[in-house]
A tleap script that builds the chain and sets N, CA, C and O, in Angstrom:
source leaprc.protein.ff14SB
mol = sequence {
  NMET ALA ALA ARG LEU PRO SER LEU PHE CYS
  VAL GLY VAL SER ILE LYS ALA GLY ALA SER
  LEU LYS ILE GLU ARG ASP SER SER GLY GLY
  LYS THR THR ILE ARG LEU ILE GLY ARG PHE
  GLN SER GLU HIE ILE GLU GLU LEU LYS LYS
  GLN LEU GLN GLY ASN GLY PRO LEU LEU VAL
  LEU ASP LEU GLU GLU LEU THR LEU VAL ASP
  VAL GLU VAL VAL GLY PHE LEU ARG ALA CYS
  GLU ALA GLU GLY VAL GLU ILE LEU HIE CYS
  SER PRO TYR ILE ARG GLU TRP MET LEU ARG
  GLU GLY LYS CARG
}
set mol.1.N position { -34.839 -2.118 -28.919 }
set mol.1.CA position { -33.608 -1.735 -28.288 }
set mol.1.C position { -33.097 -2.933 -27.484 }
set mol.1.O position { -33.856 -3.543 -26.731 }
set mol.2.N position { -31.838 -3.263 -27.639 }
set mol.2.CA position { -31.241 -4.390 -26.925 }
set mol.2.C position { -31.015 -4.021 -25.466 }
set mol.2.O position { -30.645 -2.892 -25.145 }
set mol.3.N position { -31.241 -4.981 -24.601 }
set mol.3.CA position { -31.009 -4.755 -23.171 }
set mol.3.C position { -29.518 -4.662 -22.901 }
set mol.3.O position { -28.716 -5.387 -23.489 }
set mol.4.N position { -29.166 -3.760 -22.005 }
set mol.4.CA position { -27.762 -3.596 -21.637 }
set mol.4.C position { -27.375 -4.687 -20.666 }
set mol.4.O position { -27.998 -4.835 -19.614 }
set mol.5.N position { -26.358 -5.451 -21.004 }
set mol.5.CA position { -25.890 -6.505 -20.126 }
set mol.5.C position { -24.966 -5.911 -19.069 }
set mol.5.O position { -24.203 -4.991 -19.364 }
set mol.6.N position { -25.024 -6.425 -17.842 }
set mol.6.CA position { -24.123 -5.927 -16.817 }
set mol.6.C position { -22.691 -6.300 -17.157 }
set mol.6.O position { -22.428 -7.344 -17.754 }
set mol.7.N position { -21.770 -5.428 -16.765 }
set mol.7.CA position { -20.368 -5.740 -16.998 }
set mol.7.C position { -19.921 -6.731 -15.937 }
set mol.7.O position { -20.337 -6.642 -14.782 }
set mol.8.N position { -19.092 -7.656 -16.320 }
set mol.8.CA position { -18.600 -8.656 -15.394 }
set mol.8.C position { -17.088 -8.681 -15.490 }
set mol.8.O position { -16.517 -8.826 -16.571 }
set mol.9.N position { -16.461 -8.539 -14.357 }
set mol.9.CA position { -15.013 -8.565 -14.291 }
set mol.9.C position { -14.633 -9.681 -13.350 }
set mol.9.O position { -15.187 -9.783 -12.256 }
set mol.10.N position { -13.724 -10.497 -13.741 }
set mol.10.CA position { -13.320 -11.615 -12.899 }
set mol.10.C position { -11.807 -11.611 -12.784 }
set mol.10.O position { -11.096 -11.516 -13.784 }
set mol.11.N position { -11.330 -11.713 -11.570 }
set mol.11.CA position { -9.897 -11.837 -11.357 }
set mol.11.C position { -9.682 -13.004 -10.409 }
set mol.11.O position { -10.298 -13.073 -9.346 }
set mol.12.N position { -8.830 -13.895 -10.789 }
set mol.12.CA position { -8.501 -15.024 -9.918 }
set mol.12.C position { -7.268 -14.676 -9.118 }
set mol.12.O position { -6.278 -14.207 -9.680 }
set mol.13.N position { -7.308 -14.890 -7.856 }
set mol.13.CA position { -6.171 -14.602 -6.997 }
set mol.13.C position { -5.764 -15.915 -6.343 }
set mol.13.O position { -6.569 -16.553 -5.665 }
set mol.14.N position { -4.542 -16.308 -6.542 }
set mol.14.CA position { -4.045 -17.517 -5.885 }
set mol.14.C position { -2.640 -17.229 -5.391 }
set mol.14.O position { -1.721 -17.079 -6.196 }
set mol.15.N position { -2.463 -17.150 -4.101 }
set mol.15.CA position { -1.173 -16.808 -3.527 }
set mol.15.C position { -0.343 -18.064 -3.294 }
set mol.15.O position { 0.847 -18.083 -3.611 }
set mol.16.N position { -0.942 -19.094 -2.756 }
set mol.16.CA position { -0.246 -20.351 -2.515 }
set mol.16.C position { -1.240 -21.493 -2.684 }
set mol.16.O position { -2.452 -21.279 -2.690 }
set mol.17.N position { -0.728 -22.679 -2.817 }
set mol.17.CA position { -1.597 -23.837 -3.000 }
set mol.17.C position { -2.623 -23.918 -1.876 }
set mol.17.O position { -2.273 -23.800 -0.702 }
set mol.18.N position { -3.878 -24.119 -2.233 }
set mol.18.CA position { -4.935 -24.250 -1.242 }
set mol.18.C position { -5.483 -22.935 -0.743 }
set mol.18.O position { -6.405 -22.936 0.073 }
set mol.19.N position { -4.958 -21.818 -1.196 }
set mol.19.CA position { -5.421 -20.517 -0.717 }
set mol.19.C position { -5.891 -19.672 -1.881 }
set mol.19.O position { -5.377 -18.574 -2.098 }
set mol.20.N position { -6.863 -20.169 -2.636 }
set mol.20.CA position { -7.296 -19.434 -3.821 }
set mol.20.C position { -8.613 -18.706 -3.572 }
set mol.20.O position { -9.497 -19.182 -2.859 }
set mol.21.N position { -8.703 -17.552 -4.181 }
set mol.21.CA position { -9.893 -16.712 -4.108 }
set mol.21.C position { -10.214 -16.247 -5.514 }
set mol.21.O position { -9.329 -15.843 -6.269 }
set mol.22.N position { -11.475 -16.308 -5.850 }
set mol.22.CA position { -11.948 -15.775 -7.128 }
set mol.22.C position { -12.809 -14.564 -6.800 }
set mol.22.O position { -13.676 -14.619 -5.928 }
set mol.23.N position { -12.557 -13.469 -7.511 }
set mol.23.CA position { -13.301 -12.226 -7.309 }
set mol.23.C position { -14.034 -11.911 -8.602 }
set mol.23.O position { -13.413 -11.780 -9.657 }
set mol.24.N position { -15.362 -11.788 -8.521 }
set mol.24.CA position { -16.169 -11.404 -9.679 }
set mol.24.C position { -16.828 -10.069 -9.370 }
set mol.24.O position { -17.392 -9.884 -8.291 }
set mol.25.N position { -16.758 -9.146 -10.311 }
set mol.25.CA position { -17.375 -7.835 -10.131 }
set mol.25.C position { -18.434 -7.637 -11.202 }
set mol.25.O position { -18.180 -7.826 -12.391 }
set mol.26.N position { -19.614 -7.257 -10.766 }
set mol.26.CA position { -20.750 -7.039 -11.652 }
set mol.26.C position { -21.273 -5.623 -11.389 }
set mol.26.O position { -21.717 -5.319 -10.282 }
set mol.27.N position { -21.220 -4.768 -12.399 }
set mol.27.CA position { -21.715 -3.399 -12.259 }
set mol.27.C position { -22.956 -3.228 -13.116 }
set mol.27.O position { -22.952 -3.506 -14.316 }
set mol.28.N position { -24.020 -2.764 -12.471 }
set mol.28.CA position { -25.272 -2.585 -13.182 }
set mol.28.C position { -26.126 -1.573 -12.427 }
set mol.28.O position { -26.274 -1.671 -11.209 }
set mol.29.N position { -26.681 -0.617 -13.133 }
set mol.29.CA position { -27.598 0.350 -12.533 }
set mol.29.C position { -27.004 1.164 -11.405 }
set mol.29.O position { -27.706 1.487 -10.446 }
set mol.30.N position { -25.735 1.504 -11.493 }
set mol.30.CA position { -25.097 2.322 -10.468 }
set mol.30.C position { -24.695 1.551 -9.224 }
set mol.30.O position { -24.250 2.144 -8.241 }
set mol.31.N position { -24.849 0.243 -9.259 }
set mol.31.CA position { -24.520 -0.605 -8.111 }
set mol.31.C position { -23.459 -1.609 -8.542 }
set mol.31.O position { -23.558 -2.209 -9.612 }
set mol.32.N position { -22.455 -1.784 -7.709 }
set mol.32.CA position { -21.405 -2.753 -7.987 }
set mol.32.C position { -21.470 -3.860 -6.954 }
set mol.32.O position { -21.429 -3.610 -5.750 }
set mol.33.N position { -21.571 -5.096 -7.444 }
set mol.33.CA position { -21.565 -6.258 -6.575 }
set mol.33.C position { -20.278 -7.021 -6.817 }
set mol.33.O position { -19.940 -7.351 -7.953 }
set mol.34.N position { -19.570 -7.296 -5.745 }
set mol.34.CA position { -18.346 -8.082 -5.825 }
set mol.34.C position { -18.613 -9.400 -5.112 }
set mol.34.O position { -18.900 -9.441 -3.916 }
set mol.35.N position { -18.509 -10.486 -5.896 }
set mol.35.CA position { -18.700 -11.825 -5.346 }
set mol.35.C position { -17.344 -12.422 -5.010 }
set mol.35.O position { -16.413 -12.378 -5.814 }
set mol.36.N position { -17.247 -12.977 -3.813 }
set mol.36.CA position { -16.019 -13.627 -3.375 }
set mol.36.C position { -16.282 -15.133 -3.335 }
set mol.36.O position { -17.238 -15.598 -2.714 }
set mol.37.N position { -15.417 -15.876 -4.006 }
set mol.37.CA position { -15.614 -17.313 -4.153 }
set mol.37.C position { -14.349 -18.035 -3.699 }
set mol.37.O position { -13.258 -17.789 -4.213 }
set mol.38.N position { -14.512 -18.912 -2.744 }
set mol.38.CA position { -13.375 -19.716 -2.290 }
set mol.38.C position { -12.872 -19.303 -0.922 }
set mol.38.O position { -13.652 -18.994 -0.021 }
set mol.39.N position { -11.564 -19.302 -0.783 }
set mol.39.CA position { -10.894 -19.027 0.489 }
set mol.39.C position { -10.328 -17.611 0.498 }
set mol.39.O position { -9.421 -17.293 -0.272 }
set mol.40.N position { -10.859 -16.776 1.360 }
set mol.40.CA position { -10.427 -15.378 1.462 }
set mol.40.C position { -9.543 -15.273 2.695 }
set mol.40.O position { -10.024 -15.363 3.825 }
set mol.41.N position { -8.245 -15.083 2.472 }
set mol.41.CA position { -7.296 -14.984 3.564 }
set mol.41.C position { -6.581 -13.639 3.512 }
set mol.41.O position { -6.683 -12.904 2.530 }
set mol.42.N position { -5.866 -13.334 4.572 }
set mol.42.CA position { -5.266 -12.002 4.729 }
set mol.42.C position { -4.421 -11.583 3.531 }
set mol.42.O position { -4.374 -10.397 3.204 }
set mol.43.N position { -3.757 -12.519 2.875 }
set mol.43.CA position { -2.918 -12.146 1.730 }
set mol.43.C position { -3.734 -11.674 0.529 }
set mol.43.O position { -3.162 -11.146 -0.426 }
set mol.44.N position { -5.060 -11.851 0.553 }
set mol.44.CA position { -5.929 -11.400 -0.538 }
set mol.44.C position { -6.513 -10.003 -0.301 }
set mol.44.O position { -7.098 -9.420 -1.214 }
set mol.45.N position { -6.365 -9.473 0.883 }
set mol.45.CA position { -7.026 -8.204 1.233 }
set mol.45.C position { -6.594 -7.063 0.326 }
set mol.45.O position { -7.441 -6.288 -0.120 }
set mol.46.N position { -5.319 -6.936 0.042 }
set mol.46.CA position { -4.852 -5.823 -0.800 }
set mol.46.C position { -5.465 -5.870 -2.192 }
set mol.46.O position { -5.842 -4.830 -2.734 }
set mol.47.N position { -5.572 -7.051 -2.777 }
set mol.47.CA position { -6.196 -7.172 -4.106 }
set mol.47.C position { -7.657 -6.767 -4.048 }
set mol.47.O position { -8.141 -6.074 -4.943 }
set mol.48.N position { -8.366 -7.185 -3.011 }
set mol.48.CA position { -9.775 -6.804 -2.904 }
set mol.48.C position { -9.915 -5.305 -2.699 }
set mol.48.O position { -10.838 -4.696 -3.241 }
set mol.49.N position { -9.024 -4.699 -1.931 }
set mol.49.CA position { -9.067 -3.243 -1.752 }
set mol.49.C position { -8.957 -2.543 -3.107 }
set mol.49.O position { -9.654 -1.560 -3.356 }
set mol.50.N position { -8.090 -3.045 -3.975 }
set mol.50.CA position { -7.955 -2.469 -5.320 }
set mol.50.C position { -9.271 -2.575 -6.085 }
set mol.50.O position { -9.659 -1.643 -6.789 }
set mol.51.N position { -9.954 -3.704 -5.948 }
set mol.51.CA position { -11.214 -3.921 -6.644 }
set mol.51.C position { -12.324 -3.013 -6.109 }
set mol.51.O position { -13.241 -2.648 -6.845 }
set mol.52.N position { -12.238 -2.654 -4.835 }
set mol.52.CA position { -13.269 -1.821 -4.216 }
set mol.52.C position { -13.122 -0.337 -4.558 }
set mol.52.O position { -14.101 0.406 -4.512 }
set mol.53.N position { -11.922 0.092 -4.894 }
set mol.53.CA position { -11.670 1.515 -5.162 }
set mol.53.C position { -12.406 1.991 -6.403 }
set mol.53.O position { -12.444 1.307 -7.426 }
set mol.54.N position { -12.989 3.176 -6.290 }
set mol.54.CA position { -13.616 3.831 -7.440 }
set mol.54.C position { -14.912 3.197 -7.915 }
set mol.54.O position { -15.285 3.374 -9.075 }
set mol.55.N position { -15.606 2.470 -7.063 }
set mol.55.CA position { -16.835 1.820 -7.485 }
set mol.55.C position { -18.083 2.565 -7.060 }
set mol.55.O position { -19.185 2.043 -7.228 }
set mol.56.N position { -17.954 3.764 -6.519 }
set mol.56.CA position { -19.122 4.547 -6.159 }
set mol.56.C position { -19.721 4.147 -4.827 }
set mol.56.O position { -19.214 3.262 -4.138 }
set mol.57.N position { -20.804 4.808 -4.478 }
set mol.57.CA position { -21.372 4.635 -3.142 }
set mol.57.C position { -22.186 3.351 -2.949 }
set mol.57.O position { -22.352 2.905 -1.813 }
set mol.58.N position { -22.690 2.755 -4.011 }
set mol.58.CA position { -23.511 1.545 -3.875 }
set mol.58.C position { -22.651 0.316 -4.139 }
set mol.58.O position { -22.515 -0.139 -5.274 }
set mol.59.N position { -22.083 -0.200 -3.077 }
set mol.59.CA position { -21.152 -1.316 -3.181 }
set mol.59.C position { -21.636 -2.464 -2.313 }
set mol.59.O position { -22.008 -2.272 -1.155 }
set mol.60.N position { -21.626 -3.669 -2.893 }
set mol.60.CA position { -22.113 -4.865 -2.210 }
set mol.60.C position { -21.036 -5.941 -2.294 }
set mol.60.O position { -20.446 -6.161 -3.352 }
set mol.61.N position { -20.787 -6.606 -1.172 }
set mol.61.CA position { -19.946 -7.800 -1.152 }
set mol.61.C position { -20.865 -9.002 -0.970 }
set mol.61.O position { -21.585 -9.092 0.024 }
set mol.62.N position { -20.840 -9.916 -1.922 }
set mol.62.CA position { -21.653 -11.126 -1.864 }
set mol.62.C position { -20.744 -12.271 -1.422 }
set mol.62.O position { -19.814 -12.647 -2.135 }
set mol.63.N position { -21.021 -12.820 -0.244 }
set mol.63.CA position { -20.167 -13.846 0.351 }
set mol.63.C position { -20.764 -15.252 0.239 }
set mol.63.O position { -20.319 -16.173 0.923 }
set mol.64.N position { -21.764 -15.414 -0.618 }
set mol.64.CA position { -22.482 -16.695 -0.693 }
set mol.64.C position { -21.552 -17.884 -0.950 }
set mol.64.O position { -21.765 -18.961 -0.393 }
set mol.65.N position { -20.539 -17.707 -1.775 }
set mol.65.CA position { -19.659 -18.822 -2.132 }
set mol.65.C position { -18.310 -18.758 -1.426 }
set mol.65.O position { -17.352 -19.403 -1.852 }
set mol.66.N position { -18.237 -17.994 -0.367 }
set mol.66.CA position { -17.014 -17.898 0.424 }
set mol.66.C position { -16.967 -19.091 1.374 }
set mol.66.O position { -17.934 -19.357 2.088 }
set mol.67.N position { -15.854 -19.803 1.383 }
set mol.67.CA position { -15.777 -21.024 2.184 }
set mol.67.C position { -14.893 -20.906 3.415 }
set mol.67.O position { -15.050 -21.683 4.357 }
set mol.68.N position { -13.968 -19.953 3.430 }
set mol.68.CA position { -13.029 -19.858 4.536 }
set mol.68.C position { -12.527 -18.431 4.659 }
set mol.68.O position { -12.276 -17.766 3.654 }
set mol.69.N position { -12.382 -17.960 5.889 }
set mol.69.CA position { -11.779 -16.651 6.161 }
set mol.69.C position { -10.838 -16.805 7.349 }
set mol.69.O position { -10.885 -17.806 8.063 }
set mol.70.N position { -9.981 -15.804 7.554 }
set mol.70.CA position { -9.154 -15.781 8.756 }
set mol.70.C position { -9.469 -14.510 9.545 }
set mol.70.O position { -10.273 -13.688 9.106 }
set mol.71.N position { -8.846 -14.353 10.689 }
set mol.71.CA position { -9.201 -13.257 11.592 }
set mol.71.C position { -8.967 -11.880 10.967 }
set mol.71.O position { -9.742 -10.960 11.227 }
set mol.72.N position { -7.928 -11.714 10.156 }
set mol.72.CA position { -7.685 -10.423 9.505 }
set mol.72.C position { -8.800 -10.095 8.514 }
set mol.72.O position { -9.200 -8.938 8.380 }
set mol.73.N position { -9.289 -11.101 7.834 }
set mol.73.CA position { -10.398 -10.909 6.893 }
set mol.73.C position { -11.662 -10.497 7.636 }
set mol.73.O position { -12.402 -9.629 7.173 }
set mol.74.N position { -11.910 -11.114 8.784 }
set mol.74.CA position { -13.075 -10.748 9.585 }
set mol.74.C position { -13.006 -9.267 9.956 }
set mol.74.O position { -14.004 -8.555 9.846 }
set mol.75.N position { -11.854 -8.805 10.388 }
set mol.75.CA position { -11.682 -7.381 10.699 }
set mol.75.C position { -11.894 -6.505 9.476 }
set mol.75.O position { -12.508 -5.443 9.572 }
set mol.76.N position { -11.389 -6.944 8.325 }
set mol.76.CA position { -11.567 -6.203 7.084 }
set mol.76.C position { -13.044 -6.113 6.703 }
set mol.76.O position { -13.521 -5.047 6.312 }
set mol.77.N position { -13.768 -7.226 6.817 }
set mol.77.CA position { -15.198 -7.222 6.497 }
set mol.77.C position { -15.967 -6.300 7.438 }
set mol.77.O position { -16.883 -5.601 7.005 }
set mol.78.N position { -15.607 -6.293 8.711 }
set mol.78.CA position { -16.249 -5.386 9.672 }
set mol.78.C position { -16.002 -3.931 9.272 }
set mol.78.O position { -16.912 -3.104 9.333 }
set mol.79.N position { -14.764 -3.619 8.860 }
set mol.79.CA position { -14.433 -2.252 8.445 }
set mol.79.C position { -15.217 -1.872 7.185 }
set mol.79.O position { -15.710 -0.749 7.082 }
set mol.80.N position { -15.336 -2.783 6.242 }
set mol.80.CA position { -16.110 -2.515 5.016 }
set mol.80.C position { -17.553 -2.179 5.378 }
set mol.80.O position { -18.112 -1.200 4.886 }
set mol.81.N position { -18.142 -2.986 6.229 }
set mol.81.CA position { -19.526 -2.772 6.625 }
set mol.81.C position { -19.690 -1.441 7.353 }
set mol.81.O position { -20.678 -0.737 7.149 }
set mol.82.N position { -18.726 -1.098 8.199 }
set mol.82.CA position { -18.767 0.178 8.926 }
set mol.82.C position { -18.692 1.370 7.973 }
set mol.82.O position { -19.196 2.449 8.283 }
set mol.83.N position { -18.061 1.172 6.814 }
set mol.83.CA position { -17.936 2.235 5.814 }
set mol.83.C position { -19.106 2.256 4.841 }
set mol.83.O position { -19.093 3.027 3.881 }
set mol.84.N position { -20.118 1.421 5.073 }
set mol.84.CA position { -21.320 1.464 4.250 }
set mol.84.C position { -21.420 0.413 3.173 }
set mol.84.O position { -22.372 0.423 2.393 }
set mol.85.N position { -20.461 -0.499 3.109 }
set mol.85.CA position { -20.541 -1.582 2.131 }
set mol.85.C position { -21.572 -2.589 2.633 }
set mol.85.O position { -21.514 -3.024 3.783 }
set mol.86.N position { -22.505 -2.954 1.776 }
set mol.86.CA position { -23.513 -3.949 2.140 }
set mol.86.C position { -22.905 -5.343 1.988 }
set mol.86.O position { -22.243 -5.632 0.991 }
set mol.87.N position { -23.131 -6.193 2.971 }
set mol.87.CA position { -22.631 -7.564 2.902 }
set mol.87.C position { -23.825 -8.497 2.790 }
set mol.87.O position { -24.691 -8.538 3.664 }
set mol.88.N position { -23.851 -9.251 1.685 }
set mol.88.CA position { -24.946 -10.184 1.413 }
set mol.88.C position { -24.485 -11.624 1.597 }
set mol.88.O position { -23.308 -11.945 1.433 }
set mol.89.N position { -25.437 -12.479 1.942 }
set mol.89.CA position { -25.224 -13.923 2.008 }
set mol.89.C position { -24.037 -14.301 2.873 }
set mol.89.O position { -23.269 -15.199 2.528 }
set mol.90.N position { -23.891 -13.629 3.975 }
set mol.90.CA position { -22.804 -13.912 4.902 }
set mol.90.C position { -23.174 -15.161 5.708 }
set mol.90.O position { -24.251 -15.222 6.302 }
set mol.91.N position { -22.296 -16.140 5.726 }
set mol.91.CA position { -22.607 -17.372 6.456 }
set mol.91.C position { -22.716 -17.072 7.951 }
set mol.91.O position { -22.088 -16.136 8.446 }
set mol.92.N position { -23.507 -17.859 8.662 }
set mol.92.CA position { -23.677 -17.620 10.095 }
set mol.92.C position { -22.363 -17.645 10.880 }
set mol.92.O position { -22.193 -16.873 11.823 }
set mol.93.N position { -21.434 -18.526 10.498 }
set mol.93.CA position { -20.191 -18.575 11.256 }
set mol.93.C position { -19.355 -17.309 11.063 }
set mol.93.O position { -18.719 -16.840 12.006 }
set mol.94.N position { -19.351 -16.758 9.860 }
set mol.94.CA position { -18.605 -15.514 9.624 }
set mol.94.C position { -19.293 -14.347 10.329 }
set mol.94.O position { -18.624 -13.521 10.951 }
set mol.95.N position { -20.614 -14.270 10.240 }
set mol.95.CA position { -21.361 -13.184 10.898 }
set mol.95.C position { -21.133 -13.218 12.412 }
set mol.95.O position { -20.905 -12.180 13.033 }
set mol.96.N position { -21.196 -14.409 12.999 }
set mol.96.CA position { -20.973 -14.545 14.439 }
set mol.96.C position { -19.553 -14.121 14.817 }
set mol.96.O position { -19.344 -13.456 15.832 }
set mol.97.N position { -18.599 -14.507 14.002 }
set mol.97.CA position { -17.204 -14.133 14.246 }
set mol.97.C position { -17.052 -12.610 14.170 }
set mol.97.O position { -16.362 -12.013 14.996 }
set mol.98.N position { -17.690 -11.991 13.191 }
set mol.98.CA position { -17.633 -10.536 13.060 }
set mol.98.C position { -18.225 -9.869 14.312 }
set mol.98.O position { -17.679 -8.886 14.813 }
set mol.99.N position { -19.328 -10.402 14.803 }
set mol.99.CA position { -19.951 -9.840 16.005 }
set mol.99.C position { -19.056 -9.996 17.223 }
set mol.99.O position { -18.921 -9.065 18.017 }
set mol.100.N position { -18.439 -11.169 17.379 }
set mol.100.CA position { -17.537 -11.400 18.510 }
set mol.100.C position { -16.326 -10.482 18.452 }
set mol.100.O position { -15.899 -9.962 19.482 }
set mol.101.N position { -15.768 -10.274 17.268 }
set mol.101.CA position { -14.602 -9.387 17.130 }
set mol.101.C position { -14.970 -7.951 17.456 }
set mol.101.O position { -14.126 -7.184 17.921 }
set mol.102.N position { -16.218 -7.579 17.218 }
set mol.102.CA position { -16.670 -6.220 17.509 }
set mol.102.C position { -16.820 -5.949 18.995 }
set mol.102.O position { -16.858 -4.793 19.416 }
set mol.103.N position { -16.905 -6.997 19.786 }
set mol.103.CA position { -17.083 -6.839 21.232 }
set mol.103.C position { -15.745 -6.777 21.963 }
set mol.103.O position { -15.711 -6.536 23.170 }
set mol.104.N position { -14.670 -6.987 21.262 }
set mol.104.CA position { -13.340 -6.957 21.894 }
set mol.104.C position { -12.884 -5.556 22.146 }
set mol.104.O position { -11.790 -5.347 22.671 }
savepdb mol mol.pdb
quit
């Protein structure tokens, strides 16, 4: 029997020069992992919300290749985590920023 390969969905989002984000979605075993690659800025939030809808209860955001965020994104990531989304490979600067925003 052939092994089932995970589905991979990739959407490139580029709003303006220098502000590009690549979103990869991998669904396997009832778990969906969304990898964010590049610069995630506030103008990308709506597209990511679309990608998050209908993915079930086991949802992971992998931030390993994320290079830049802005304050609106930090708030969005905090809200995702509060709703049960697991955040993996979050850089120390983003994690610290999320913690500081939570104390306001």
